[in-house]
N, C-alpha and C positions, 0 to 999 in steps of 0.2 A: 892143217893150215885152214884158216877161215878169215878171209879178208873181204867179205861182203861183195863177192862177184868179180874181184880182181885177181883171182887165183891164177888164171892162165897168163896174165900179164906179169905177175910176180915170178912165175916159173921161167918165163922167157928171159927175164933179166938175171936169172941165176943158173943158167944151163951148166956151167962148170961145177957148181956146187951140187946140183941135182945128180950129176954123174958119180958123185962120191958117197951119196947117202945109201944106207941099207934099205930104208923104207920110208913111206910117206903116207900120212892120212890127210886127205884134202877134201874140203866140202865142195860139191859140184851140184849145180842146179840143172837138171836134165832138160829143162825148158829153154835153156840158154845155150844154143848150138855152138856159138863161138867159144864159150867157156869149155864145153864138153870136148869139142874137137881140139882145142889148144892144149888142154890138160892131157888128153890121150896121146896126142902127137909128141909132146915134150917128154912125157914119162917113158913112152916106148923108145924114143931116140936116146934117152939116158940109160936104157937097158933095164928098166923096171917092168914088172909083170903085174897086170891087174889081178888082185886076189879076192876081191869082193867089195860089197858096199853095205852100209848100215844106214837105217833110217829111224828117226825117233817117232814112235807112234803118236806123240802129241801133235805132230804136223800132218797126220793123215788126212784130215778134213780141211786143211788150210790151203786156200787157193794159191797163195804166194809161195809157200814152202813145201807143198805136198809132194813135189818131185825133187827135193833137195836131199842129197845123200852124202855121207862121209865115205869116200872111196879109199880103199887100202891098196897101195902099190908097194911091191917089194922086189928085191933082186931075185928071190925064189919064193914060191908059195909052198907052205906046208899042205900036203894033201891029207884029208881025213881028220 
């Protein structure tokens, strides 16, 4: 999910759907505390587990997107 900073708001409107999904890939800007806290809280409440995050190297030196990641949340994470 990538909706330009509104991810936590979209999740709050779809709590019943979130409880039914197997997993979620969601873009989160770690400089935006309300977004980070909201996404974490809603995913955990829905029974999802944080499995990791990915970041595109093309944003490494970008001041606006340098701490933006695609987070992976699933019902269960594969180990290894």
